[in-house]
C-alpha positions in Angstrom: -102.9 80.2 -16.5 -102.3 76.6 -16.5 -104.6 74.2 -18.5 -105.6 77.3 -20.4 -106.7 76.2 -24.4 -108.6 77.5 -27.0 -112.1 77.5 -26.4 -113.6 77.1 -29.7 -114.7 73.9 -28.4 -116.7 72.4 -31.7 -113.1 71.2 -33.2 -112.0 67.9 -32.1 -115.4 66.0 -32.9 -116.1 65.6 -29.2 -119.5 65.7 -29.9 -119.1 62.1 -31.6 -121.8 61.5 -34.9 -125.4 61.5 -34.6 -126.3 57.6 -34.2 -128.3 55.9 -37.3 -131.7 54.4 -35.9 -133.2 52.1 -38.7 -136.7 52.8 -39.2 -137.1 49.0 -38.5 -136.2 49.9 -34.9 -138.7 52.2 -34.6 -141.7 50.7 -32.6 -144.2 53.4 -32.2 -144.9 57.1 -33.3 -146.4 59.6 -31.3 -147.8 62.9 -32.0 -148.0 66.1 -30.0 -147.9 70.1 -30.8 -145.2 71.0 -28.3 -142.1 68.2 -27.2 -140.0 69.2 -23.9 -137.2 67.1 -23.6 -136.1 67.3 -20.1 -138.0 67.6 -16.6 -135.7 69.9 -14.9 -136.5 73.8 -14.0 -136.6 74.6 -17.6 -138.9 71.6 -18.9 -141.0 71.9 -16.2 -141.7 75.8 -16.2 -142.3 75.4 -20.5 -144.7 72.5 -19.3 -146.8 75.1 -17.4 -146.7 77.3 -19.9 -147.4 75.3 -23.2 -150.3 73.5 -21.2 -151.7 77.1 -20.5 -151.8 77.8 -24.1 -154.0 74.9 -24.6 -151.8 73.1 -27.0 -151.1 69.3 -26.6 -148.0 69.2 -24.8 -145.5 66.5 -24.0 -142.6 66.3 -21.6 -140.1 63.7 -22.0 -137.2 62.7 -19.5 -135.0 60.2 -19.3 -135.0 59.6 -15.4 -137.5 58.2 -13.8 -138.8 61.3 -11.8 -139.1 65.5 -12.2 -135.9 66.8 -11.3 -135.2 69.7 -8.5 -136.8 72.8 -9.0 -134.4 75.6 -7.0 -135.8 78.3 -5.1 -133.2 80.7 -6.4 -135.4 82.5 -8.6 -133.7 85.9 -9.8 -135.8 88.3 -11.4 -136.8 91.9 -12.1 -140.0 94.1 -11.5 -142.1 90.9 -10.1 -144.9 91.5 -7.9 -143.2 90.2 -5.1 -140.7 92.9 -5.3 -142.9 95.8 -6.1 -145.2 95.0 -2.8 -141.9 95.5 -0.8 -141.1 99.1 -2.7 -137.9 100.5 -2.6 -136.1 97.5 -0.6 -136.5 95.6 -3.9 -136.2 98.1 -6.5 -133.4 97.6 -9.1 -132.2 99.9 -11.7 -132.5 97.4 -14.8 -129.9 99.2 -17.0 -127.4 99.0 -14.1 -127.9 95.2 -13.7 -127.7 94.8 -17.7 -124.4 96.2 -17.9 -123.1 94.4 -14.8 -124.4 90.8 -16.2 -122.7 92.0 -19.6 -119.3 93.1 -18.0 -118.9 90.9 -15.0 -115.7 89.1 -14.9 -113.3 92.3 -14.3 -110.5 91.2 -12.5 -111.1 93.9 -9.8 -108.4 91.9 -7.2 -105.6 92.1 -9.8 -106.6 96.3 -10.3 -106.3 96.3 -6.7 -102.9 94.9 -6.4 -101.3 96.8 -8.7 -103.2 100.6 -7.6 -103.7 99.9 -4.0 -106.7 99.7 -1.5 -107.8 103.2 -2.3 -108.4 102.3 -6.0 -112.0 102.5 -6.7 -112.5 100.6 -10.2 -114.7 102.3 -13.2 -118.3 100.9 -13.0 -118.7 99.1 -16.6 -115.5 97.2 -16.8 -115.0 94.0 -18.5 -114.7 91.7 -21.6 -118.8 91.7 -22.6 -118.7 88.0 -23.9 -121.7 87.1 -23.7 -125.3 87.9 -25.8 -126.6 91.1 -24.8 -130.0 90.4 -26.3 -130.0 87.2 -24.0 -129.6 89.4 -20.8 -132.2 92.1 -21.8 -134.6 89.4 -22.6 -133.9 88.2 -18.9 -134.0 91.6 -17.7 -137.3 92.5 -19.2 -139.3 89.2 -19.1 -138.3 87.9 -16.1 -141.1 89.7 -13.8 -144.1 88.5 -16.0 -142.4 85.3 -16.1 -142.1 84.5 -12.3 -145.8 86.5 -11.9 -147.1 83.9 -13.9 -145.5 81.2 -12.1 -146.7 82.6 -9.2 -150.2 83.0 -9.8 -150.2 79.5 -11.8 -149.2 77.8 -8.5 -151.1 80.0 -5.9 -154.1 77.6 -5.9 -151.4 75.0 -3.8 -150.9 78.0 -1.0 -147.4 78.7 -2.7 -146.7 82.1 -1.8 -144.0 84.5 -3.9 -141.7 86.2 -1.9 -138.8 88.8 -2.3 -135.6 88.5 -0.4 -134.1 91.9 -0.7 -131.9 91.7 2.5 -128.4 92.4 0.9 -127.0 93.9 3.8 -124.9 97.0 2.8 -125.4 96.3 -0.6 -121.9 95.5 -1.4 -119.4 92.3 -1.0 -116.3 93.9 -1.2 -115.8 96.2 -4.2 -118.7 94.1 -6.0 -122.4 95.5 -5.9 -125.0 92.9 -4.5 -128.4 93.1 -6.1 -131.9 92.5 -4.2 -133.0 90.1 -7.3 -133.6 87.1 -5.5 -137.1 85.7 -5.4 -138.5 82.4 -4.0 -141.8 80.1 -4.5 -142.6 79.1 -1.2 -144.3 75.9 -0.4 -146.1 76.0 2.8 -145.1 74.2 6.1 -148.2 71.8 6.4 -146.9 70.6 2.4 -143.5 70.2 3.1 -141.6 73.3 3.3 -140.1 75.7 3.6 -137.7 74.2 5.8 -135.7 76.8 8.2 -132.6 76.2 5.9 -131.2 78.0 2.9 -132.6 75.5 0.4 -136.0 76.4 1.8 -138.7 74.0 -0.5 -136.0 72.6 -2.8 -137.0 69.0 -2.4 -140.9 69.6 -2.6 -141.4 72.7 -5.1 -140.9 70.0 -8.2 -143.9 68.2 -7.4 -146.5 71.3 -7.4 -144.7 72.3 -10.8 -145.5 68.7 -12.1 -149.2 68.7 -10.6 -149.6 72.1 -12.0 -148.1 71.0 -15.5 -150.7 67.8 -15.5 -153.6 70.0 -14.4 -152.8 72.3 -17.6 -153.0 69.1 -19.8 -149.2 68.2 -20.2 -148.5 64.6 -20.5 -145.4 62.8 -19.1 -142.9 59.8 -20.6 -140.4 58.6 -18.0 -137.3 57.1 -18.7 -137.4 58.4 -22.1 -134.1 59.6 -23.5 -133.9 62.1 -26.3 -131.6 60.2 -28.9 -131.7 62.5 -31.9 -133.5 65.3 -33.5 -135.9 64.7 -36.9 -135.3 67.4 -39.6 -137.2 68.1 -42.7 -135.1 70.7 -44.4 -134.2 73.6 -42.0 -137.3 72.4 -39.5 -136.9 70.1 -36.6 -140.0 68.3 -36.7 -139.4 65.9 -33.7 -137.1 63.8 -32.2 -136.1 59.5 -31.6 -136.4 58.6 -28.3 -135.1 55.2 -26.2 -137.1 54.2 -23.6 -135.7 52.1 -20.7 -136.6 48.5 -22.4 -134.3 49.9 -24.9 -137.0 50.0 -27.6 -136.7 53.6 -29.9 -140.1 56.0 -30.6 -140.7 58.6 -32.8 -142.4 61.9 -31.4 -143.6 64.1 -33.7 -144.0 67.9 -32.9 -146.2 70.2 -34.7 -145.2 73.2 -33.1 -141.5 72.9 -32.4 -138.9 70.9 -30.0 -137.5 72.4 -26.7 -134.3 71.1 -25.4 -134.0 71.0 -21.5 -131.7 68.4 -21.0 -129.4 70.3 -18.9 -125.3 70.5 -19.2 -122.5 68.3 -19.3 -121.2 68.1 -15.9 -121.7 64.4 -15.1 -119.1 63.4 -17.7 -115.9 64.2 -15.9 -113.9 63.6 -19.0 -115.7 66.2 -21.1 -115.7 68.6 -18.7 -112.1 68.1 -18.7 -111.8 68.5 -22.3 -114.2 71.6 -22.8 -113.5 73.3 -19.7 -109.9 72.6 -18.1 -110.1 75.6 -16.2 -113.1 74.7 -14.1 -111.4 71.2 -13.9 -108.2 72.7 -12.9 -109.7 74.5 -9.6 -112.4 71.7 -8.6 -112.1 69.1 -5.9 -115.7 68.2 -5.6 -118.1 67.7 -8.6 -122.1 67.9 -8.3 -124.2 66.1 -10.8 -127.5 66.2 -12.0 -128.9 62.5 -12.6 -127.9 62.2 -16.4 -126.5 65.5 -17.4 -124.3 64.2 -19.7 -124.2 66.8 -22.7 -126.5 64.7 -24.7 -128.9 67.3 -25.7 -126.0 69.7 -26.8 -124.6 67.2 -28.7 -127.9 66.3 -30.6 -128.5 69.9 -31.4 -124.9 69.8 -32.9 -126.1 66.8 -35.0 -129.0 68.8 -36.2 -127.1 71.7 -37.3 -126.5 74.1 -34.4 -123.1 75.1 -32.4 -121.9 75.0 -28.7 -121.1 78.8 -27.7 -117.2 79.2 -27.8 -116.6 80.2 -23.9 -116.8 77.4 -21.5 -118.4 78.5 -18.6 -119.3 76.8 -15.3 -120.9 77.3 -12.2 -118.2 77.2 -9.4 -118.6 77.9 -5.8 -115.7 77.7 -3.3 -116.6 75.0 -1.1 -114.9 72.0 -2.4 -113.1 70.4 0.7 -110.4 68.1 0.4 -107.8 66.4 3.2 -104.5 68.4 3.8 -102.2 67.9 1.1 -105.1 67.4 -1.3 -105.3 68.5 -5.0 -107.7 69.8 -7.3 -108.3 68.5 -10.8 -108.9 64.7 -12.0 -110.1 62.8 -10.7 -112.7 65.1 -8.9 -114.7 63.7 -6.1 -118.5 63.3 -6.7 -120.5 64.9 -3.7 -123.7 66.7 -3.0 -124.8 69.6 -0.7 -123.6 67.8 2.5 -120.0 67.0 1.0 -119.2 70.4 0.3 -117.9 73.0 2.8 -120.6 75.6 3.6 -118.4 78.1 5.2 -116.0 78.2 2.2 -117.8 81.5 0.7 -117.0 83.2 4.1 -114.4 86.1 3.6 -112.1 84.4 6.1 -108.2 84.7 6.0 -107.4 82.1 2.9 -103.7 81.0 2.1 -101.8 79.0 -0.6 -100.1 76.2 0.4 -97.1 78.3 1.0 -99.1 79.6 3.8 -99.2 83.2 2.0 -102.5 85.1 0.9 -102.8 85.3 -2.9 -105.9 87.7 -3.2 -108.4 89.4 -1.8 -110.7 87.1 0.1 -113.9 89.7 -0.1 -114.8 89.0 -4.0 -117.7 86.7 -5.1 -117.0 82.6 -5.4 -115.7 82.7 -9.0 -112.7 85.3 -8.5 -111.5 83.8 -5.4 -111.2 80.2 -7.3 -109.8 81.2 -10.7 -106.3 82.4 -9.1 -106.1 78.9 -7.9 -104.7 77.7 -11.2 -101.2 79.5 -10.4 -101.1 78.2 -7.2 -99.6 75.0 -5.9 -101.8 71.9 -5.6 -104.9 74.6 -7.1 -106.3 74.4 -3.5 -106.1 77.2 -0.7 -106.7 76.8 3.1 -109.0 79.0 4.8 -108.6 80.1 8.3 -110.9 81.2 11.4 -110.9 81.3 15.2 -113.2 80.6 18.1 -114.7 84.1 17.3 -116.2 82.7 13.9 -120.0 83.3 14.3 -119.2 86.8 15.6 -117.1 87.6 12.3 -119.6 85.8 10.3 -122.4 88.0 11.3 -120.3 91.0 10.7 -119.3 89.6 6.9 -123.1 89.2 6.2 -123.1 87.4 2.8 -126.1 86.5 0.7 -127.4 84.2 -1.7 -126.5 80.4 -0.9 -123.6 81.6 1.2 -126.1 83.6 3.8 -125.6 82.1 7.0 -126.9 85.0 9.3 -131.0 84.7 9.0 -132.6 87.1 6.7 -134.8 90.2 7.7 -136.8 90.3 4.9 -140.4 90.5 5.3 -142.1 88.2 4.6 -139.7 85.7 5.5 -137.9 84.1 3.0 -136.2 81.8 5.0 -132.9 82.3 3.6 -129.9 82.1 6.3 -129.4 78.5 7.8 -128.5 79.8 11.5 -125.8 79.1 14.1 -127.2 75.5 15.3 -127.1 74.1 11.3 -123.9 75.4 10.6 -122.4 74.1 13.6 -123.4 70.5 13.0 -121.9 70.8 9.4 -118.7 71.4 10.6 -118.8 68.7 13.3 -119.5 66.9 10.2 -116.7 68.3 8.2 -114.4 67.7 11.2 -115.5 63.9 11.7 -114.8 63.3 8.0 -111.3 65.0 8.5 -111.6 67.8 6.4 -111.4 70.9 9.2 -108.5 70.8 11.7 -108.7 72.4 14.7 -105.4 73.6 17.0 -104.6 75.7 20.3 -101.9 77.5 18.2 -101.4 78.9 14.9 -97.8 76.3 14.5 -100.2 73.4 15.7 -102.7 74.3 12.9 -100.0 74.8 10.2 -98.8 71.4 10.7 -102.2 69.9 10.4 -102.7 71.5 7.4 -99.2 70.7 5.7 -98.5 74.3 5.7 -94.9 75.8 6.2 -95.2 76.5 9.9 -92.8 79.9 9.8 -94.3 81.2 6.6 -97.9 80.6 7.8 -97.0 82.1 11.3 -95.6 85.4 9.7 -99.0 85.5 7.3 -101.2 85.5 10.3 -99.2 87.8 12.0 -99.2 90.4 9.3 -103.1 89.9 8.5 -103.8 90.5 12.4 -101.6 93.8 12.2 -103.4 95.0 9.2 -106.7 94.1 10.9 -105.9 96.4 13.7 -105.0 99.4 11.7 -108.0 98.3 9.5 -106.2 98.9 6.0 -105.2 96.0 4.5 -102.2 97.3 2.5 -101.6 93.8 0.5 -104.9 93.2 -1.3 -107.1 95.6 -0.6 -109.8 93.9 1.5 -112.6 96.2 3.0 -111.7 96.8 6.6 -115.3 95.5 7.6 -114.1 91.8 6.5 -110.5 92.3 7.9 -111.1 90.9 11.0 -108.0 89.7 13.4 -108.0 86.1 14.0 -106.7 86.4 17.2 -108.8 83.8 20.0 -108.1 80.0 20.1 -108.9 77.4 19.2 -108.0 77.7 15.7 -109.3 75.8 12.6 -108.6 75.7 9.0 -109.6 73.7 6.2 -108.0 72.9 2.7 -110.4 74.1 0.1 -111.2 74.6 -3.8 -113.9 74.9 -6.2 -117.2 72.7 -5.9 -118.4 72.4 -9.7 -122.5 73.1 -9.8 -122.9 72.4 -13.3 -121.7 73.7 -16.7 -123.4 76.6 -18.6 -121.8 76.8 -21.7 -124.5 75.3 -24.2 -126.1 75.5 -27.4 -125.7 78.9 -29.3 -129.3 80.5 -29.3 -130.9 83.7 -30.7 -133.3 86.1 -28.7 -136.3 83.9 -29.6 -134.5 80.7 -27.8 -134.3 79.2 -31.1 -131.3 77.2 -31.6 -128.8 78.6 -34.5 -126.3 77.4 -37.1 -123.0 79.0 -37.7 -124.1 81.5 -39.7 -126.8 82.4 -37.1 -129.6 81.4 -38.9 -132.3 79.6 -36.8 -133.3 76.1 -37.1 -136.8 76.3 -37.4 -139.1 74.7 -34.5 -135.7 74.0 -32.6 -135.4 75.4 -28.8 -133.1 75.1 -26.1 -133.2 76.4 -22.4 -131.6 75.9 -19.3 -127.8 74.9 -19.3 -128.2 73.2 -22.5 -128.3 76.5 -24.2 -125.3 79.2 -23.5 -124.7 83.1 -24.3 -125.7 84.2 -20.9 -122.7 83.3 -18.9 -119.0 83.1 -19.9 -115.3 82.5 -18.7 -116.7 80.5 -16.1 -117.6 83.4 -14.1 -121.1 83.2 -12.7 -122.5 86.3 -10.7 -123.1 85.4 -7.6 -124.3 88.5 -6.4 -127.2 88.6 -8.9 -128.7 85.8 -6.9 -130.9 83.5 -8.6 -129.9 84.7 -12.3 -129.2 81.3 -13.7 -133.0 79.8 -12.7 -134.1 83.2 -13.4 -132.9 83.1 -17.0 -133.8 79.5 -17.2 -137.3 79.9 -16.4 -138.2 83.2 -17.9 -136.5 81.7 -21.5 -138.4 78.5 -21.6 -141.5 80.3 -21.4 -140.4 82.8 -24.1 -139.6 79.5 -26.3 -143.0 78.1 -25.9 -144.7 81.5 -26.4 -142.8 81.9 -29.7 -143.5 78.5 -30.8 -147.2 78.5 -30.2 -147.4 82.1 -32.1 -148.5 83.8 -28.5 -145.9 86.6 -28.5 -147.2 87.8 -31.8 -150.6 88.0 -30.4 -149.1 90.7 -27.4 
């Protein structure tokens, strides 16, 4: 694959040198029991837990407000899931093995062995830390039950999203792990869109954290970690006015500062494969790898396998390419239909893989394709086809059938509006003929026409003899007008942070924990590898983030020993 490199990224001193802060520059010293650096998904969950433990808790955040709290919360054995019974029942060992081995190239095997090939259940590389995967599986249920109980006073309800269609997306199994904390309508949510409550949930996390006794300091960025021997005892932080302060933490420091997706050059250096297939990049404000660097300066190390969350929703204009520079944009700059398994072709007008695969598995092959992009094609019957596809998670278009309602699935009206916006911006092209669409997408007309004709013929036969696409997703495109878009990856975040152990402690090169130093969220690694994010285990990223944040606090306060 192009741009592949040795992924042991602690070589090359990309993290720079630890800054020297003279004592004379420090204007204030603050004492606390627990110090949380970063007020995102990990930090806010940790703040609620720490406050509940009755210890002095301080949260510092480099931005001027709390970060977004995502409603995609993957968990196992929550009360919400138990209330709906077998519909949300999960074989814990099966899902652990799926996470350990996620990333097997089913599509390549299908090409070799044909569409009747059934892959072995447990194939893959197992480049993650099994102890961390099992920690999420064992403790996510009680983590979200705890958070649901804490937030219930605000009318927030914990619900299980169990509608996974027939349970498969191609040959990949889908698991009903997705749960949500729903804010009442009267308090700002849920909105009838896929991201229900995403813009309001964080307010209630902050409210509860303060109710539990946590204090916040905004516009205050962690600069470096203070150590005494092999123990982290606090940090040096910098306020917006440029003044430095010392914060001493009696029980521990939890780093929750996010990944490094905000630094395009750093992404290109540490994760060239993600860069090679991305045309759009989302940046959480301030995510420049500061916490990872500080952890390395304190004696820790970064995980060796690069990992990023990539969605196949990065639109570009016809003739565009993936790679640097990567356009920065949010949800409404992305192409929501991109994850639907419509016909996809490379810039030679030919199919290049089975379209019924998760986000990352259709993106990674683009490293070997012209311009690192592909074109997705649909026709006037697209909504009927989307109903048949029945994708889940954040690619869900059709409203969920789960009860109680989860408000997942945007529905036709919103998606129609988003498509109009994409057409207005010049991304989606429309034509009454396949030849006309090829010209607008800058595809070779005859090759593209031949591909569509063959695809339609196989669809009528109900058998994809080229790439093994399931018959249910193999739907002819034969009703004009025709639509197409040039598309590639949308880089959401990086997930290859500091090496941590099963107690969420940052460890050194020998695997020895640095006492008093913890890391949770995208600043920590070990759970994902090789740019594979398991889309069909919906919400597992936030799920493990909050689960690990809780575990870290319980460990540093000694509460785990009391269980």
